[in-house]
N, C-alpha and C positions, 0 to 999 in steps of 0.2 A: 361578378368581378370583371373588370375591363380587360380586354386582351392587350397584350404588349406587342409592339412593333420594334423590329431591329433598327437601330440608328448607329451611325458612326459619328462620334463626337470628337472634335479636334480643336486644339487651342494653340495659340502662339502668344505666350506671356513673356514679356521682356524683362521684368524685374524678378530676381531670384526669390524674394520673399513671397510675392504674389504667385509665382510659379509653384512653389511648395504647397501653398494653400489650394490652388487649383487642382493639383495632383491629388491631394487628400480628398477634396470634394468629389472629383470624378470617380474615385474608387468607391464612393458610396453608391454610385449608380451603375458601374461597369461590371460586366461578366467576363471581360477579356480586353486585351489591347496591349500596347507597348508605347513607351515614351509619352508622346503627346496626342496619341490617337487611341480611342477606346471604343469597344463594342458595348452598346447599351440597349437592353430591352426595356422600353418605357411605355407606360400608358400616357394618355394626353396630360393627365394631372402630374405625373412624374416628370414629364418633359417641361411643363410649366415651372415646377419646383426647381428643376435643374437650372433653367434660365434665370430664375429669380435669385438663386444662390450664387451662381457664377457672376452675375452682374454686381454683386456685393464685393467680389474678389478682384475683378478686372479694373483696369484703367482703360476706358473705351477710346481714349485718345492715342494709346500706345499698343494695346493688346487686341487680339481677335479670337472669336469663338464661333465654331460652326457645328451644327447638328444636321446630318443628312440622312434621310430614310433609305433603308436598303430593302427593296422589294423582296418578298418571299421567294426563295430559290435563286436569287441573283448573286449571293455571296459565293465566291470561288476561292479556294485555298490552294496555295502552292508551297512546296517544301515541308518544313516541320510544323506549319501552322495547324491549328485545331479549328474546325468549322465552328462558327458561333452557335451557341445553344442557350435557350432560356431555361435556367435551372428552376426546379420546383420551389426552392427556397433560397434565401440569401442570408448569410451570416453577417450580422451587424455587431461588431465588437468594440 
C-alpha cells in the first residue's frame, strides 16, 4: 500500500453551482478542513484522481484550485483546531 502525504487543498470557485459540486467532491478526499480549505492525506494516485475530478467541475477561466504538500511535522494548530491525522479508514456513504 502506498503511503499518504498530507496536503492542503484549497479552491476559489465563483459559481454557486460549481461551488457546491467542488465541496462535495473535496469531502470525498478530506479528513478535515473548513469552508474552501481542506486537509487531505493522499497517495500519488489519489492526488491525480482529485485533479482529474475537480477539473471536470471547475471553469479554469474563472476558478482556481491549489494542492500544497505539508511536510511531516510542519503543521501547527492554534486555538480549537485539531491536528491533522490520517485515519485508518474512511467512511464513504
